[in-house]
C-alpha positions in Angstrom: 0.0 0.2 0.2 1.5 3.4 -1.0 2.2 5.8 1.6 -0.1 8.5 0.9 -2.8 5.9 0.5 -2.1 4.4 4.2 -2.3 7.5 5.5 -5.4 8.3 3.6 -7.1 4.8 5.7 -5.6 5.2 8.6 -7.5 9.2 8.4 -10.1 6.6 7.6 -9.8 4.7 10.6 -9.4 7.5 13.1 -12.6 9.6 11.7 -14.3 6.1 11.9 -13.0 6.3 16.2 -14.1 9.8 16.5 -17.4 8.9 15.2 -18.5 5.5 17.0 -17.0 6.9 19.9 -19.4 10.6 20.3 -22.7 7.9 19.3 -21.4 5.7 22.9 -21.4 9.0 24.5 -17.7 9.1 26.0 -15.0 11.0 26.0 -11.5 11.0 25.2 -10.1 10.5 28.3 -13.3 8.3 29.2 -12.5 5.9 26.1 -8.4 5.7 26.6 -9.2 4.9 30.5 -11.1 1.9 29.2 -8.8 0.9 26.9 -5.4 1.8 29.2 -4.3 4.3 27.0 -4.2 8.2 27.5 -7.1 10.7 26.9 -4.5 12.3 24.1 -3.6 8.9 22.7 -7.0 8.4 21.5 -7.0 12.2 20.2 -4.1 11.1 18.1 -5.7 8.2 16.6 -8.3 10.1 16.1 -6.3 12.0 14.0 -4.4 9.5 12.3 -1.1 11.3 14.4 -0.5 8.0 15.8 -1.1 4.2 14.8 -2.3 1.9 17.5 -1.6 -1.3 18.5 -3.0 -3.8 18.2 -4.2 -5.0 21.1 -5.8 -1.3 21.9 -7.5 -2.0 18.6 -9.3 -4.8 20.0 -10.1 -3.0 23.4 -11.7 -0.6 21.5 -14.5 -2.8 19.8 -15.1 -4.0 23.0 -15.8 -0.8 24.4 -17.4 0.5 21.5 -19.4 -2.9 20.8 -17.9 -2.9 17.2 -17.8 -6.4 16.1 -14.6 -6.5 15.6 -14.4 -3.7 13.3 -10.9 -1.5 14.7 -9.2 -4.9 14.7 -9.8 -6.5 11.1 -9.3 -2.6 9.8 -6.0 -2.5 11.7 -5.0 -5.5 10.4 -6.0 -4.8 6.7 -3.9 -1.7 7.4 -0.8 -3.1 9.7 -0.1 -5.9 6.0 3.8 -5.1 5.7 4.8 -8.5 5.6 8.5 -7.6 5.9 8.0 -7.0 9.9 6.2 -9.1 12.4 3.5 -8.0 13.9 4.4 -7.2 17.3 7.3 -4.6 15.7 4.7 -3.1 12.6 4.2 -0.6 15.4 7.7 0.7 16.6 8.2 0.6 12.5 5.5 2.8 11.5 7.2 4.9 14.1 10.4 5.3 13.3 10.2 7.8 10.6 8.1 9.9 12.8 10.7 10.2 15.9 13.0 13.3 15.9 15.2 11.2 17.8 16.0 7.0 18.9 18.0 5.8 21.9 18.3 2.3 21.3 20.5 -0.3 23.4 21.6 -3.7 22.6 23.0 -6.4 24.4 24.3 -8.9 21.8 23.7 -7.7 17.7 23.8 -5.2 15.9 20.5 -2.7 15.6 18.6 -3.2 12.3 18.7 0.4 11.1 22.8 -0.4 11.0 23.0 -3.6 9.7 24.4 -4.2 5.9 22.6 -6.7 4.4 24.8 -9.6 4.5 24.6 -8.9 8.4 21.0 -8.7 8.4 20.4 -12.0 5.7 23.5 -14.4 8.0 21.0 -13.0 11.3 17.8 -14.0 9.7 19.0 -17.5 8.8 20.6 -18.0 11.4 16.9 -17.7 13.0 15.1 -19.6 10.2 17.5 -21.7 9.0 14.9 -23.4 6.6 13.7 -20.3 4.7 12.7 -19.4 1.2 15.5 -17.5 -0.6 12.3 -15.3 -1.0 11.7 -15.1 2.6 14.9 -14.2 3.3 15.5 -11.3 0.5 11.9 -9.9 1.7 13.1 -9.4 5.5 16.1 -8.0 4.6 14.2 -5.6 1.9 12.9 -4.5 5.2 15.5 -3.4 7.3 17.0 -1.7 4.5 13.8 0.1 3.7 13.6 1.7 7.5 17.7 2.0 7.6 16.3 4.9 4.5 15.4 7.1 7.8 19.5 8.0 7.9 20.1 9.0 4.9 17.3 11.2 5.1 18.0 15.2 5.2 15.5 15.5 8.2 16.8 12.1 9.7 16.1 11.8 13.2 18.9 12.1 16.1 20.6 8.7 16.2 22.1 7.5 19.5 22.9 3.4 19.8 24.9 1.6 22.7 25.9 -1.3 21.3 27.6 -4.1 24.1 31.5 -5.3 23.1 29.2 -9.0 22.3 27.9 -7.1 19.4 30.8 -6.8 18.0 32.7 -10.3 18.8 29.9 -12.7 18.8 30.0 -13.5 14.4 27.2 -13.7 12.8 27.9 -14.9 9.2 31.6 -15.6 8.1 34.8 -13.1 9.2 34.4 -11.3 5.7 30.5 -10.3 6.3 31.4 -8.9 10.4 34.4 -7.0 9.3 32.0 -5.2 6.5 29.5 -4.3 9.6 31.5 -2.9 10.9 33.5 -1.1 8.6 30.1 0.2 8.1 29.3 1.1 11.2 32.6 3.5 12.0 32.0 4.7 8.3 28.8 6.2 9.8 30.5 7.5 13.1 33.2 8.9 10.8 30.9 10.9 8.9 28.7 11.7 11.8 25.3 10.3 10.8 24.8 8.5 14.1 26.3 8.9 17.4 27.4 5.3 19.2 28.9 4.1 22.0 30.5 1.2 22.8 29.6 -1.2 26.3 32.7 -2.8 27.0 32.7 -6.3 29.0 34.8 -4.5 31.6 32.1 -2.7 32.4 30.3 -5.8 34.1 26.9 -5.0 34.9 24.3 -2.5 34.4 20.6 -1.2 34.4 19.0 -3.5 31.6 21.8 -6.6 31.4 20.7 -9.1 28.9 17.7 -6.6 27.3 17.2 -4.6 24.6 15.2 -1.1 24.5 14.4 1.1 22.0 13.7 5.3 22.9 12.0 7.3 20.8 11.0 11.4 21.0 8.6 12.5 18.3 7.8 16.8 17.8 4.0 16.4 18.8 3.9 13.6 21.1 5.1 11.6 24.6 8.1 9.3 24.0 7.5 6.0 23.3 9.9 3.1 24.3 10.1 -0.8 22.8 11.1 -3.5 24.2 11.9 -7.0 22.8 11.3 -10.2 23.8 11.0 -13.9 22.0 8.2 -13.6 19.5 7.0 -10.5 20.8 7.2 -6.6 21.5 5.7 -3.6 23.7 5.3 0.4 23.4 5.5 1.8 26.0 4.4 4.8 26.9 3.8 5.8 30.9 5.4 8.9 31.6 6.4 7.0 35.3 7.9 4.1 32.7 9.5 6.0 30.2 11.1 8.0 33.0 12.9 5.0 34.8 13.8 3.5 31.4 15.6 7.3 30.1 17.5 6.7 33.5 18.7 3.4 32.7 19.8 4.7 29.3 21.5 7.7 30.7 23.3 5.2 33.4 24.6 2.9 30.7 25.9 6.0 28.4 27.7 6.7 31.7 29.5 3.1 31.7 30.5 3.8 28.1 33.2 4.2 26.5 33.4 7.6 24.9 32.3 7.7 21.2 36.0 8.4 20.5 37.1 5.3 22.0 34.0 3.5 21.2 34.5 3.5 17.5 38.7 2.7 17.8 37.3 -0.1 19.1 34.8 -1.0 16.5 37.9 -0.4 14.2 40.2 -2.5 16.0 37.8 -5.2 16.2 37.0 -5.4 12.2 40.6 -5.5 11.9 40.2 -8.6 14.4 37.3 -10.3 11.8 39.8 -8.9 9.2 42.5 -10.9 10.0 40.4 -14.0 10.2 39.4 -14.1 6.7 43.0 -13.8 5.6 43.9 -17.3 7.9 40.6 -19.1 6.4 
């Protein structure tokens, strides 16, 4: 679905939400309370500024007694099979963000992945998948990364654990290319990146990944991901706690300059593995 027609469809979704909410005699705040989001979020759904998650659409149907209308329409709109359903909401928000902060404990984040690295990572998790399936998923990641090339790109700040530089994904040449790509992005000042070294030890989000997204006209949102599941969190208290944890990560990480040096050193280590094979 083209971006313009998709946006028009979301505007229809929002218009229907407003109409049916008002028919039920509910304010935005009252409906938000019943579906566990703020009234402001209901307003943003109605204006097509923000897209709801599937569970919110389901609860709206239950409260407004709309016989599954909003769930069915949601599923038709979130039809991009390049992303799993649990990640689709986060992918929709990325182009709207003014700032994205990420932490990854084991792998390079999707927005920074090279085609070969993404392919190797996907094959590792889907060893029996068809070439078409893998190519489609890789294309999805590359399409997302376009936002880092745009003149109006968001501020992008990532903290990677040193394990992401060392754990081999694919061949040594794949890792060399991937780390050189990250180093190049930092040299070109397109991203801010720090490495949390092994020596840092325990930290607030050990073993977890997280993404903080800030927006011009909407409150910040946190995305966390588990096994075949993802959650968007916008409760102000939770977001504030995650922001504090991320500040602690940045404080424990190497400086951007030292991080680049470590990335380039790790790339050289992988390159030496290529020359000995």
